[in-house]
C-alpha positions in Angstrom: 124.1 90.9 -58.1 120.4 90.9 -59.0 120.7 87.3 -60.4 122.3 86.2 -57.1 119.4 87.7 -55.2 116.8 85.9 -57.4 118.6 82.6 -56.9 118.8 83.1 -53.2 115.1 83.9 -53.0 114.3 80.7 -55.0 116.4 78.6 -52.6 114.8 80.3 -49.6 111.3 79.6 -50.9 112.2 76.0 -51.6 113.7 75.4 -48.2 110.7 77.1 -46.5 108.4 74.6 -48.4 110.5 71.6 -47.4 110.5 72.8 -43.8 106.8 73.3 -43.8 106.1 69.9 -45.3 108.5 68.2 -42.8 106.7 70.0 -39.9 103.3 68.8 -41.1 104.6 65.3 -41.5 106.2 65.4 -38.0 102.9 66.6 -36.5 100.9 63.9 -38.3 103.3 61.1 -37.3 103.2 62.3 -33.7 99.4 62.2 -33.8 99.4 58.7 -35.3 101.7 57.4 -32.6 99.6 59.1 -29.9 96.5 57.2 -31.0 98.5 53.9 -31.1 99.0 53.7 -34.8 101.9 53.0 -37.1 103.7 54.6 -40.1 105.9 53.2 -42.8 108.3 55.5 -44.6 109.4 55.3 -48.2 112.9 54.1 -47.3 111.6 51.2 -45.1 111.0 47.9 -46.8 107.4 46.6 -47.0 106.6 43.1 -45.7 107.1 41.7 -49.2 110.5 43.3 -49.8 113.6 41.0 -49.5 116.0 43.9 -48.9 117.8 44.6 -45.7 116.2 46.6 -43.0 117.7 50.1 -43.0 117.7 52.0 -39.7 117.6 55.6 -41.1 116.6 57.5 -44.2 119.2 57.6 -47.0 120.7 61.0 -46.2 124.0 62.2 -44.9 124.2 61.9 -41.1 125.3 65.5 -40.7 122.2 66.8 -42.5 119.9 64.5 -40.6 121.5 65.7 -37.3 120.8 69.4 -38.1 117.6 69.1 -40.1 116.0 66.0 -38.6 114.9 62.9 -40.6 111.6 64.3 -41.9 112.9 66.2 -44.9 114.5 63.0 -46.2 111.5 60.6 -45.8 107.9 60.5 -46.9 105.2 58.5 -45.2 103.8 55.8 -47.5 101.5 53.8 -45.1 99.5 54.8 -42.0 97.4 52.6 -39.8 95.3 53.9 -36.9 92.9 51.8 -34.9 91.5 53.4 -31.8 87.9 52.8 -30.6 87.8 56.4 -29.3 89.1 58.0 -32.6 86.8 60.9 -33.5 88.8 63.0 -35.9 91.2 62.0 -38.7 91.9 65.6 -39.6 95.7 65.3 -38.9 95.9 63.0 -41.9 94.9 65.7 -44.4 98.5 67.0 -44.8 100.0 63.6 -45.7 99.8 63.7 -49.5 102.5 61.1 -50.0 100.4 58.3 -48.3 99.7 55.4 -50.6 98.1 53.0 -48.1 95.8 53.9 -45.2 93.9 51.8 -42.6 91.6 53.7 -40.2 89.5 51.9 -37.6 87.1 53.3 -34.9 84.1 51.2 -34.3 82.2 53.7 -32.2 82.5 56.8 -34.4 81.1 58.1 -37.6 83.9 60.2 -38.8 84.2 62.7 -41.6 86.1 61.4 -44.6 86.9 64.9 -46.0 90.6 64.8 -44.7 91.2 61.8 -46.9 90.2 63.7 -50.0 93.6 65.5 -49.8 95.6 62.2 -50.1 96.1 62.4 -53.9 98.6 59.4 -54.0 96.3 57.1 -52.0 95.9 53.7 -53.7 94.7 51.4 -50.9 92.2 52.4 -48.3 90.6 50.3 -45.5 87.9 51.9 -43.3 86.2 50.6 -40.2 83.6 52.8 -38.5 80.2 52.7 -36.9 78.5 54.2 -40.0 79.1 56.3 -43.1 76.6 58.6 -44.7 78.7 59.4 -47.7 81.8 58.3 -49.7 81.8 61.6 -51.7 85.3 62.7 -50.4 86.8 59.5 -51.9 85.4 60.0 -55.5 88.1 62.2 -56.8 91.1 60.3 -55.4 93.0 59.7 -58.7 95.1 56.7 -57.7 92.6 54.9 -55.5 92.3 51.3 -56.8 91.1 49.4 -53.6 88.6 50.4 -51.0 87.6 48.0 -48.2 84.8 49.0 -45.7 84.7 46.7 -42.7 82.1 46.2 -40.1 80.3 49.4 -41.0 76.7 50.3 -41.6 76.3 52.0 -44.9 73.4 52.8 -47.2 73.0 50.8 -50.4 72.5 54.0 -52.4 75.9 55.4 -51.2 77.6 52.2 -52.3 75.8 52.1 -55.6 76.7 55.8 -56.3 80.4 55.1 -55.5 80.4 52.0 -57.8 78.8 54.0 -60.7 81.2 56.9 -60.3 84.4 54.8 -59.6 84.0 51.5 -61.5 87.8 51.3 -61.5 88.0 50.8 -57.7 87.8 47.3 -56.2 85.2 47.8 -53.5 84.9 45.3 -50.7 82.3 45.7 -48.0 82.0 43.3 -45.1 79.0 43.2 -42.8 78.9 44.4 -39.2 79.8 41.5 -36.8 77.9 42.7 -33.8 74.1 42.9 -33.6 73.2 46.5 -34.4 69.8 47.9 -35.3 70.1 49.1 -38.9 68.5 52.4 -39.8 65.9 52.3 -42.6 67.5 52.2 -46.0 70.8 50.8 -44.5 71.9 47.2 -44.4 75.0 45.2 -43.9 76.5 44.2 -47.2 78.4 41.1 -47.9 81.5 40.9 -50.1 80.9 41.5 -53.8 
């Protein structure tokens, strides 16, 4: 009887974790759609896949009907591009994301939420200005970072290059005429 209680407790804890993860994902996906963005799930083919286009996650329909789709899918790619975007905090809970594109040309946003994305491999950022890339230093799987049309200090870029030589860093200059602060400049592709 005690063993049965222990097994039931383990199952309850596991399902509570799954439900919490699914709720966080549902909230983040809702936020992405509200700001006009897109998501791609693990079961959806990428642009380079030749496979058919499935309509639903690979799970029994009866389970999906009662539990929803979220427990059976993980977000792999997110793209958000809203000029008024001022907070990327809702992305912090999306640990399964491998590719992220964030664009907001009028805002200098905090990159700290991205530091939680431990599976992130490919990151493209577009903002008015960045003061620091520190939150990106410890992303273990990051291999590609592109910073577009953003004012950023050379010292910040040099520090990132020294600490993460394994990451391909591409920086494109701002396209509009902006007054650069002292110590900052638009940087061309390396």
